[in-house]
C-alpha positions as CSV (number, residue, x, y, z in Angstrom):
1,M,62.6,0.0,50.5
2,E,63.3,2.3,47.5
3,R,65.8,5.1,47.9
4,V,65.0,7.9,45.4
5,C,67.2,10.8,44.5
6,F,66.1,13.4,41.9
7,Q,67.3,16.7,40.6
8,V,65.7,19.9,39.3
9,Q,66.9,23.4,38.7
10,V,65.8,26.4,40.8
11,R,66.0,29.8,39.2
12,A,69.1,31.7,40.5
13,D,67.1,34.8,41.1
14,R,64.6,33.0,43.4
15,L,67.0,31.0,45.7
16,D,66.5,33.0,48.8
17,E,62.8,32.9,48.5
18,Y,62.8,29.2,47.8
19,R,64.8,28.6,51.0
20,E,62.4,30.8,52.9
21,R,59.3,28.9,51.6
22,H,60.8,25.6,52.8
23,R,61.3,27.0,56.3
24,A,57.5,27.1,56.6
25,V,56.1,24.2,54.6
26,W,52.3,24.0,55.2
27,P,51.3,21.6,57.9
28,E,48.8,19.9,55.6
29,M,51.5,19.4,53.0
30,L,53.8,17.7,55.6
31,A,50.9,15.5,56.6
32,A,50.1,14.5,53.0
33,L,53.8,13.6,52.4
34,S,53.8,11.4,55.4
35,A,50.5,9.8,54.5
36,A,51.8,9.1,51.0
37,D,54.8,7.3,52.4
38,W,57.5,9.9,51.6
39,R,60.0,9.1,54.4
40,N,63.3,10.7,55.1
41,Y,62.5,13.3,52.5
42,S,65.2,15.9,52.2
43,L,66.0,18.7,49.7
44,F,69.6,20.0,49.1
45,L,70.2,23.3,47.3
46,R,73.4,24.4,45.6
47,E,74.3,28.0,45.1
48,D,73.8,27.7,41.3
49,G,70.3,26.5,41.8
50,L,70.8,22.7,41.5
51,L,68.3,21.1,43.8
52,L,68.7,17.5,44.8
53,G,65.8,15.7,46.5
54,Y,66.1,12.4,48.5
55,L,63.4,10.2,49.9
56,E,62.7,6.6,51.0
57,T,59.5,4.8,50.3
58,E,58.2,1.3,49.8
59,D,56.9,2.0,46.3
60,F,57.9,5.3,44.6
61,E,55.3,5.2,41.9
62,A,52.5,4.6,44.4
63,A,53.9,7.4,46.6
64,K,53.9,9.8,43.7
65,R,50.3,8.8,42.7
66,A,49.2,9.3,46.3
67,M,50.6,12.8,46.4
68,D,49.2,13.6,42.9
69,A,45.7,12.7,44.2
70,T,45.8,15.4,46.9
71,D,44.5,18.9,46.6
72,V,47.3,20.3,48.9
73,N,50.0,19.0,46.5
74,A,48.3,20.7,43.5
75,R,48.2,24.0,45.4
76,W,51.8,23.7,46.6
77,Q,53.1,22.8,43.2
78,A,51.2,25.7,41.6
79,E,52.8,28.1,44.1
80,M,56.3,26.6,43.6
81,A,56.3,26.4,39.8
82,P,57.7,29.9,39.3
83,F,60.8,29.0,41.3
84,F,62.0,26.5,38.7
85,A,63.9,27.0,35.6
86,G,62.1,25.6,32.5
87,E,59.6,22.9,32.8
88,L,59.3,21.3,36.2
89,A,60.4,17.7,35.5
90,F,62.2,15.8,38.3
91,E,65.0,13.9,36.8
92,R,65.5,10.7,38.9
93,L,69.1,9.8,39.5
94,E,70.4,6.2,39.4
95,E,71.7,4.8,42.7
96,V,75.1,3.3,42.1
97,F,76.2,2.6,45.7
98,H,74.6,2.3,49.1
99,L,76.5,1.6,52.4
100,D,74.1,-0.5,54.3
């Protein structure tokens, strides 16, 4: 099982709307994430716009490819792109400790 954490920066002027959008994630997007093996997927947002994402999966590269192959992901990412500062590039963080 891979535990994956990543960070990206949300624009400070879009924080409230970003939160609101995630209160109503499209059902087909939720289904696609589950089908692509994105388990325990969570997003955490700091007031300065730092967004941390966490998920568990058997194979992160395969899980990313599976999502990239869906139309719903392309539509969701296109709608969400204006919320991010700069280029949308998830920076994966190194896991240095895990309490099992």
